[in-house]
FITORLUM-371565 format. One line per 4 residues: number of its first residue (from 1); their letters; for each residue x, y, z of C-alpha. Coordinates in steps of 0.2 Angstrom, whole numbers. Layout:
<rs>
NUM) A) X:Y:Z; ...
</rs>
This chain:
<rs>
1) LEEQ) 171:-406:103; 185:-404:92; 190:-385:91; 192:-378:73
5) GALL) 209:-373:68; 213:-360:54; 199:-352:44; 205:-361:28
9) KQMI) 203:-378:37; 186:-373:43; 180:-368:26; 185:-385:19
13) SLVQ) 178:-395:34; 162:-385:31; 158:-396:16; 155:-410:28
17) EPGD) 147:-400:42; 131:-389:42; 130:-371:50; 121:-366:66
21) DASV) 104:-369:73; 90:-373:60; 101:-377:46; 100:-394:38
25) PART) 113:-406:41; 125:-412:27; 121:-427:18; 132:-435:4
29) RTAG) 119:-443:-7; 106:-434:-17; 88:-439:-16; 88:-442:-34
33) SIRA) 97:-459:-33; 86:-469:-22; 75:-480:-33; 89:-484:-45
37) LQDR) 102:-487:-31; 91:-499:-22; 87:-509:-38; 106:-510:-42
41) RAGA) 110:-515:-24; 96:-529:-25; 103:-535:-41; 90:-528:-54
45) GGSR) 85:-540:-68; 86:-538:-86; 68:-530:-87; 73:-517:-74
49) FFSL) 90:-513:-83; 81:-510:-100; 68:-499:-91; 83:-489:-84
53) VLGA) 90:-488:-101; 74:-481:-108; 73:-468:-94; 91:-463:-97
57) TGVV) 87:-460:-115; 73:-449:-111; 81:-439:-97; 100:-440:-98
61) FGDI) 102:-438:-117; 89:-425:-121; 101:-411:-123; 114:-419:-133
65) STSP) 101:-428:-144; 94:-412:-150; 111:-404:-154; 110:-409:-173
69) LYTL) 96:-396:-174; 110:-382:-174; 127:-389:-173; 133:-391:-191
73) NTVF) 126:-375:-198; 133:-366:-183; 151:-373:-187; 150:-365:-205
77) SEVG) 142:-349:-198; 157:-347:-187; 169:-348:-202; 158:-337:-213
81) DTFP) 156:-351:-227; 139:-350:-235; 144:-362:-249; 155:-376:-243
85) DKDD) 163:-388:-254; 165:-407:-251; 181:-406:-242; 174:-393:-230
89) VVGA) 159:-404:-226; 170:-419:-223; 181:-409:-212; 167:-402:-202
93) FGVI) 160:-419:-199; 177:-426:-194; 179:-413:-181; 162:-416:-174
97) FWTL) 164:-435:-174; 181:-435:-165; 174:-422:-152; 160:-434:-148
101) VWIT) 173:-448:-146; 186:-439:-136; 174:-429:-124; 159:-440:-122
105) CIKY) 165:-458:-126; 183:-457:-118; 182:-443:-105; 165:-445:-98
109) VGLV) 159:-463:-102; 177:-470:-101; 184:-461:-86; 173:-449:-76
113) MRVS) 158:-460:-74; 170:-473:-66; 170:-461:-51; 155:-461:-39
117) HHGE) 151:-457:-22; 139:-471:-16; 132:-472:-33; 130:-454:-36
121) GGAM) 138:-443:-49; 140:-424:-53; 153:-411:-47; 148:-412:-29
125) ALMQ) 149:-431:-28; 166:-430:-36; 171:-417:-23; 166:-428:-9
129) VLLE) 176:-443:-16; 191:-432:-17; 189:-425:0; 188:-442:7
133) AIPR) 204:-448:-3; 215:-433:0; 222:-433:18; 220:-418:29
137) RNEG) 238:-419:34; 254:-429:32; 249:-446:38; 265:-454:35
141) SESP) 277:-461:49; 284:-449:61; 298:-439:53; 315:-435:61
145) EGDS) 316:-419:69; 326:-412:54; 311:-417:43; 298:-408:53
149) EKSE) 298:-393:42; 296:-404:26; 281:-413:34; 273:-396:39
153) KLTE) 275:-391:21; 267:-407:15; 252:-404:26; 250:-386:20
157) SLTC) 250:-393:2; 237:-406:6; 226:-393:14; 228:-381:-1
161) QRWL) 223:-396:-13; 207:-399:-3; 203:-381:-4; 206:-381:-23
165) VVMF) 195:-396:-25; 181:-387:-16; 184:-371:-27; 184:-382:-43
169) ATMS) 168:-391:-39; 159:-374:-35; 165:-367:-51; 159:-382:-61
173) CSML) 141:-381:-53; 141:-362:-56; 145:-365:-75; 131:-378:-75
177) IGDG) 119:-365:-68; 124:-353:-81; 121:-366:-94; 104:-370:-87
181) VITP) 98:-353:-91; 104:-355:-109; 99:-373:-114; 80:-372:-113
185) PNSV) 78:-356:-124; 91:-362:-136; 83:-380:-138; 66:-373:-140
189) IGAL) 70:-359:-152; 81:-371:-162; 67:-383:-164; 55:-369:-169
193) NSPV) 68:-364:-183; 59:-375:-196; 55:-372:-214; 37:-377:-211
197) LTVP) 35:-363:-198; 37:-347:-208; 30:-334:-196; 37:-317:-190
201) QTVN) 51:-318:-178; 41:-310:-164; 28:-324:-166; 41:-337:-165
205) VAFA) 48:-330:-149; 30:-330:-142; 28:-348:-146; 45:-351:-137
209) VAIL) 40:-342:-122; 23:-351:-121; 33:-368:-122; 45:-363:-108
213) ILTF) 30:-357:-97; 22:-374:-100; 38:-383:-97; 41:-375:-80
217) ALQR) 23:-376:-75; 23:-395:-77; 38:-397:-65; 26:-396:-50
221) VGSR) 17:-412:-56; 34:-421:-55; 45:-430:-67; 35:-445:-65
225) VIGL) 21:-438:-77; 34:-430:-88; 44:-446:-89; 30:-457:-94
229) VAGP) 32:-450:-112; 50:-443:-111; 58:-460:-114; 48:-466:-129
233) IMLL) 48:-449:-137; 67:-447:-136; 69:-465:-142; 57:-461:-157
237) WLLA) 67:-445:-160; 84:-454:-160; 78:-468:-171; 70:-455:-183
241) IGSL) 86:-445:-185; 96:-460:-187; 85:-467:-200; 85:-451:-209
245) GIYR) 104:-452:-210; 103:-470:-216; 90:-464:-229; 103:-451:-236
249) IVER) 117:-463:-235; 108:-476:-246; 102:-462:-258; 119:-456:-261
253) PDFA) 132:-469:-257; 146:-460:-267; 144:-445:-255; 143:-457:-240
257) MAMT) 159:-465:-245; 167:-448:-245; 160:-444:-228; 169:-459:-221
261) AGFN) 185:-450:-222; 179:-441:-207; 182:-457:-197; 201:-455:-200
265) PAIL) 210:-444:-186; 220:-437:-200; 205:-426:-205; 209:-416:-190
269) VRWF) 226:-411:-197; 218:-406:-213; 205:-396:-205; 217:-386:-193
273) VTGH) 233:-386:-203; 231:-388:-222; 213:-387:-226; 202:-372:-232
277) FRGW) 199:-366:-215; 216:-369:-208; 222:-358:-194; 211:-344:-186
281) LAFK) 195:-349:-195; 197:-368:-190; 200:-362:-172; 184:-351:-173
285) SLAG) 174:-366:-179; 176:-374:-162; 164:-362:-155; 151:-372:-166
289) VILC) 158:-389:-164; 157:-388:-145; 138:-388:-147; 138:-407:-152
293) VTGS) 143:-412:-134; 132:-400:-124; 124:-411:-111; 139:-423:-109
297) EALY) 140:-417:-91; 122:-424:-89; 129:-441:-91; 139:-440:-75
301) ADMG) 126:-429:-65; 112:-441:-68; 122:-457:-65; 114:-458:-48
305) HFGA) 97:-459:-56; 100:-473:-68; 117:-480:-65; 133:-480:-75
309) GPIT) 128:-497:-84; 112:-491:-92; 119:-474:-97; 134:-482:-105
313) FAWL) 123:-495:-114; 111:-481:-121; 125:-470:-126; 136:-483:-135
317) LLVF) 122:-493:-143; 109:-480:-147; 112:-462:-145; 130:-461:-152
321) PCLV) 127:-471:-168; 111:-461:-171; 120:-445:-169; 134:-450:-181
325) LQYM) 122:-456:-194; 112:-440:-193; 128:-429:-195; 133:-440:-210
329) GQGI) 116:-437:-217; 117:-418:-215; 134:-418:-223; 127:-428:-238
333) CIMQ) 113:-415:-240; 125:-400:-239; 136:-409:-252; 121:-410:-263
337) NPSA) 115:-393:-260; 128:-382:-252; 116:-367:-249; 107:-378:-237
341) VTGN) 119:-374:-224; 111:-357:-221; 95:-366:-215; 92:-381:-204
345) PLYN) 102:-396:-211; 92:-408:-200; 76:-404:-209; 85:-406:-226
349) TSPE) 88:-424:-222; 70:-428:-222; 58:-431:-237; 46:-417:-239
353) ILVW) 31:-427:-234; 39:-430:-217; 45:-412:-213; 29:-408:-202
357) PLFV) 30:-424:-192; 48:-421:-189; 45:-403:-184; 32:-409:-171
361) LAAL) 44:-422:-165; 58:-410:-164; 47:-398:-153; 43:-412:-141
365) AAII) 62:-417:-140; 67:-399:-137; 55:-398:-122; 62:-415:-115
369) ASQA) 80:-408:-118; 75:-393:-107; 67:-405:-94; 84:-414:-93
373) LISG) 94:-399:-88; 80:-392:-76; 80:-409:-67; 99:-409:-66
377) LFSI) 99:-392:-59; 86:-397:-46; 98:-411:-41; 113:-400:-41
381) LTQA) 104:-387:-30; 99:-401:-18; 117:-407:-16; 123:-389:-14
385) HALG) 109:-386:-1; 113:-402:9; 132:-397:9; 129:-379:15
389) FIPR) 133:-370:-1; 116:-361:-2; 103:-354:10; 89:-365:16
393) ILVL) 77:-370:2; 61:-380:1; 64:-397:-7; 48:-407:-12
397) HTNP) 46:-424:-18; 32:-426:-31; 30:-444:-31; 29:-455:-15
401) DEKG) 34:-470:-24; 49:-463:-32; 59:-453:-19; 71:-446:-31
405) QVYI) 59:-435:-40; 63:-418:-33; 55:-401:-36; 62:-384:-29
409) PEAN) 49:-371:-31; 61:-356:-29; 73:-363:-42; 60:-367:-54
413) WLLM) 52:-350:-55; 68:-340:-55; 75:-351:-69; 59:-349:-79
417) IACI) 60:-330:-77; 78:-330:-82; 75:-341:-97; 60:-330:-103
421) LVTV) 71:-315:-102; 85:-323:-112; 73:-329:-125; 65:-311:-127
425) AFQT) 82:-303:-127; 91:-314:-140; 76:-321:-150; 87:-333:-162
429) SDKL) 97:-348:-158; 111:-341:-169; 114:-328:-155; 112:-340:-141
433) TAAY) 124:-353:-147; 138:-340:-143; 133:-340:-125; 130:-359:-125
437) GIAV) 148:-365:-128; 156:-354:-114; 147:-362:-100; 148:-380:-106
441) SGAF) 167:-379:-110; 170:-370:-93; 162:-385:-84; 173:-397:-94
445) IFTT) 188:-388:-88; 184:-389:-70; 179:-408:-71; 196:-411:-80
449) LMLW) 205:-402:-66; 197:-413:-53; 201:-429:-62; 219:-425:-58
453) WVFR) 216:-429:-40; 206:-444:-45; 221:-451:-54; 233:-448:-41
457) YVWK) 223:-451:-24; 209:-462:-29; 216:-473:-43; 234:-471:-37
461) WWLL) 240:-468:-55; 259:-464:-57; 264:-446:-60; 269:-447:-78
465) PSML) 253:-455:-85; 242:-444:-75; 251:-429:-82; 250:-435:-99
469) VISL) 231:-439:-99; 226:-423:-89; 237:-412:-101; 228:-419:-116
473) MLFV) 211:-416:-109; 215:-399:-102; 222:-394:-119; 206:-399:-128
477) DFVF) 195:-391:-115; 205:-375:-115; 205:-373:-134; 186:-375:-134
481) WVAN) 184:-363:-120; 195:-350:-128; 187:-352:-145; 170:-348:-137
485) LVKI) 177:-334:-126; 181:-323:-141; 162:-321:-143; 160:-315:-125
489) LDSG) 154:-298:-131; 140:-305:-142; 131:-316:-129; 144:-325:-121
493) WVPI) 144:-313:-106; 127:-320:-101; 132:-337:-94; 148:-330:-87
497) LIAL) 139:-317:-77; 127:-330:-71; 141:-342:-66; 151:-328:-57
501) VSFL) 135:-323:-47; 131:-341:-43; 149:-344:-38; 150:-329:-27
505) AMEV) 134:-333:-18; 139:-351:-15; 157:-347:-10; 151:-332:2
509) HRWG) 138:-343:10; 151:-357:13; 164:-345:19; 151:-336:30
513) RSAE) 145:-352:39; 163:-356:43; 167:-339:49; 151:-339:59
517) RAAY) 156:-355:68; 173:-349:71; 167:-333:79; 155:-342:90
521) SENG) 169:-354:96; 180:-339:100; 167:-327:107; 153:-338:114
525) RIAT) 155:-340:133; 144:-356:133; 149:-363:116; 152:-381:122
529) MPAL) 143:-394:132; 156:-394:146; 155:-375:147; 136:-376:149
533) ISAL) 136:-390:162; 149:-380:172; 139:-364:171; 123:-373:177
537) QTGR) 132:-382:191; 139:-365:198; 121:-360:202; 124:-342:195
541) VARS) 111:-345:181; 93:-344:186; 81:-358:181; 63:-358:177
545) NALA) 51:-372:177; 48:-371:158; 53:-384:145; 61:-378:129
549) VFLT) 68:-386:113; 83:-379:106; 87:-383:88; 106:-387:85
553) PKKY) 115:-392:69; 126:-405:78; 124:-417:92; 130:-410:109
557) RVPM) 133:-393:101; 126:-379:111; 117:-366:100; 120:-347:101
561) SVDT) 103:-344:108; 108:-353:125; 123:-342:127; 112:-326:122
565) LTQS) 99:-330:135; 112:-334:148; 122:-318:146; 107:-306:142
569) LGCL) 94:-313:155; 104:-324:166; 90:-337:165; 88:-354:157
573) PQTF) 73:-366:157; 73:-380:170; 72:-393:156; 78:-391:139
577) LLLH) 81:-403:124; 95:-400:111; 87:-406:95; 98:-412:81
581) VDFR) 92:-418:64; 104:-432:59; 106:-439:41; 110:-458:41
585) DQPF) 119:-469:29; 103:-478:25; 90:-472:13; 74:-473:24
589) ISEE) 72:-473:43; 57:-483:51; 46:-472:62; 51:-483:77
593) DRVT) 69:-476:75; 64:-459:70; 68:-450:86; 80:-455:100
597) LEAI) 83:-448:117; 99:-447:127; 99:-440:145; 115:-429:146
601) DTTL) 112:-423:164; 95:-427:172; 99:-416:188; 103:-401:177
605) GIYS) 88:-405:165; 99:-407:149; 93:-420:136; 99:-423:118
609) VNMN) 87:-428:105; 92:-435:88; 79:-435:74; 85:-447:61
613) IGYA) 82:-444:43; 87:-456:29; 97:-448:15; 83:-451:3
617) EPLT) 69:-443:12; 62:-426:8; 66:-411:19; 49:-405:22
621) AARF) 39:-400:37; 28:-415:35; 43:-427:36; 51:-418:51
625) NLHQ) 34:-417:60; 44:-411:75; 31:-408:88; 22:-425:85
629) NLAK) 38:-435:85; 44:-426:101; 27:-429:109; 28:-448:105
633) LAQQ) 46:-449:111; 41:-440:128; 26:-452:130; 37:-467:129
637) EVSR) 51:-460:141; 40:-450:153; 40:-464:166; 59:-463:167
641) FPAL) 61:-444:164; 45:-435:172; 52:-418:166; 46:-423:149
645) APLA) 28:-423:154; 23:-407:145; 28:-415:129; 20:-431:133
649) RELG) 3:-423:137; 1:-417:119; -4:-435:115; -15:-437:131
653) DVPD) -15:-453:142; -2:-446:154; -6:-447:173; -9:-430:181
657) DFLN) 5:-433:193; 17:-429:179; 10:-413:174; 13:-402:190
661) ISIS) 22:-389:179; 22:-370:182; 33:-355:180; 42:-349:195
665) SLEM) 45:-332:201; 63:-333:198; 66:-325:216; 56:-309:210
669) GDAP) 41:-311:221; 25:-321:220; 24:-334:206; 13:-329:192
673) EAVP) -2:-339:186; 3:-356:181; 4:-358:162; -6:-372:153
677) KSEI) 1:-389:158; 5:-394:140; 14:-378:135; 32:-380:129
681) GYVL) 43:-369:118; 54:-370:103; 69:-358:103; 78:-353:87
685) TKKH) 92:-341:84; 89:-325:74; 107:-322:67; 114:-305:64
689) FTSS) 132:-302:58; 144:-288:59; 163:-285:57; 176:-277:67
693) ADKG) 182:-260:62; 200:-266:58; 193:-278:44; 196:-273:26
697) LWWK) 183:-268:13; 182:-285:5; 180:-293:21; 166:-282:26
701) TKVH) 157:-284:9; 157:-303:12; 150:-301:29; 136:-290:22
705) LYSS) 133:-302:7; 132:-317:19; 120:-308:30; 109:-305:15
709) LVNL) 110:-323:10; 105:-329:27; 90:-318:27; 85:-327:11
713) DRPA) 83:-343:21; 66:-350:22; 59:-346:39; 64:-360:51
717) IEFF) 46:-360:58; 39:-364:41; 53:-375:36; 51:-386:51
721) GLAA) 32:-384:53; 33:-376:70; 18:-367:78; 21:-349:79
725) NQTL) 13:-347:97; 26:-360:103; 41:-353:95; 54:-340:102
729) EVSA) 67:-332:91; 82:-326:100; 93:-313:92; 111:-316:92
733) VFLI) 125:-305:85; 140:-313:77; 156:-303:76; 165:-310:61
</rs>
């Protein structure tokens, strides 16, 4: 086994390796991509393509499609204008239009979505692409002796770059988690802010809370049921708001012609430099403008579900035109009646007879918009879980026919509680929009930063064009972020706080697993397979006639529990299996290939067992089914390896000659009564962490935080479906 080097390198390598014992091995593809990925590989036909387009319309674009509910009036609210003139309206429309073009069309659809990891999108997938592209060390030809220092510096630079990629990906995920607490309340409250629902604010909040509870309660049934209506409803919503925009354009062609000035990039100069709101007020307005692109990250995060083609098709030919038409219609309404800006301009585009149907449709669209981000967070947490950034959680698949539909109970209920608290605390969408933009623009920044390495290492762009494009993108993202940051004391601190806590938890967990592995390699006496074989061959370790299964995170890695039993009791079982759960590069594994056995040393009773899981398969006790799978394997191999008889007997039909198993006296007198012939044991490690006295306060704090996070793991017995009366937990202390 390769020994780990410096702690920094271990932290980076941890992205591709799991921690100790019952931790789940890393996998580089989320479960959410399976059906769409299989269809794309098989060459899906036109009907399947358009079904993916409809699905993307309902799931991917839910958030950005409901942004007309609150964007334009928030822009004028930021500048304090309650009676805008025609030039103000055209300028606001122009800034919104070019923001959609630059961030969504050019940045995400044109550039970011061209990067995938086996068809997957999102910050974690982008991180995996970069970690594979950026070399770990200077891999050029051997340098002369005089250039060795230069080569070493280049290797250090590459290591630092890999570390930065991991940091930026973690920060991006943290920002999206912060956004996930703001988006559902803001979408629901924005939809309820209607002229047809004139009720006290407390009643409005109660309606919003009820809708949120219903939304999260429905997650258990899975996105299959929700998705049956999400696509058609969002399609109807987009066609409705687009049609209302056309209605206003046809009604007032003179105002519509004036609005077309917003398609000229020169409008940006007028808005920021020479217009009515030039300077500081124009800068403040960006805190409202950013709302028109909330949900752009979903285009990339959900790429694995539907594919880049269907998402791009739906955006360019349906979503983007309908949004532009609706914003034009809202601008025309404000030109006709400037005081309408204080209400909800979207409802002003509708004839009075259609306001109630539009209100119902808006409420349904808001629920779907919330669903889009909730599903996205489930996918993000699944990736983070598989890559070792968060403790062990339960990932459930709600539809046996669609393996990509994931439900995480802990995340669902925690997110619901957080959303309800935010709804009750802020009550209006005006107060929430300040918090909304900070998280979104922060995620934009970190995605742009990671694009630098895409340009240089993946696409092999030259330095100058890479710097030019990244500089422009960073400038726009940073300006939007700073414009929202000035409202941090209002409500902007909410997503920042959530993002910081999320980032701290993920980074500490990743750091702790790396430090744990390093501590075991340094302090464990039996930390490798050669060390274990050597210790057993000396005969100084007593052996019982028992059979035990030790769970290990990596093939041939000796878990800490083996070293603890050896050092504390001086005893190991006569036969033990090192069980490793291995994720393969194929989505599904046949039951015939589920478990494989390798005899490492039959005379010493050491066997390696690999349980193979496809990257699309759920991480549930039913899927692992450890005991039954091991028993089947033992029954197949018992003729070659009689020591596996206790496992084989679990399924019956094993000759009694193979079952003469008992516990020896270990040279301590007469042997005790024989245990039942089928008795076996599973050995897990119960980990405890401490730090040496010479470590600093921050180091000790991280150790305590990591220990707390490890304690949040779902119990391995429950996670793997082990019988309590057959499982032994061995406490092991790690000095970090």
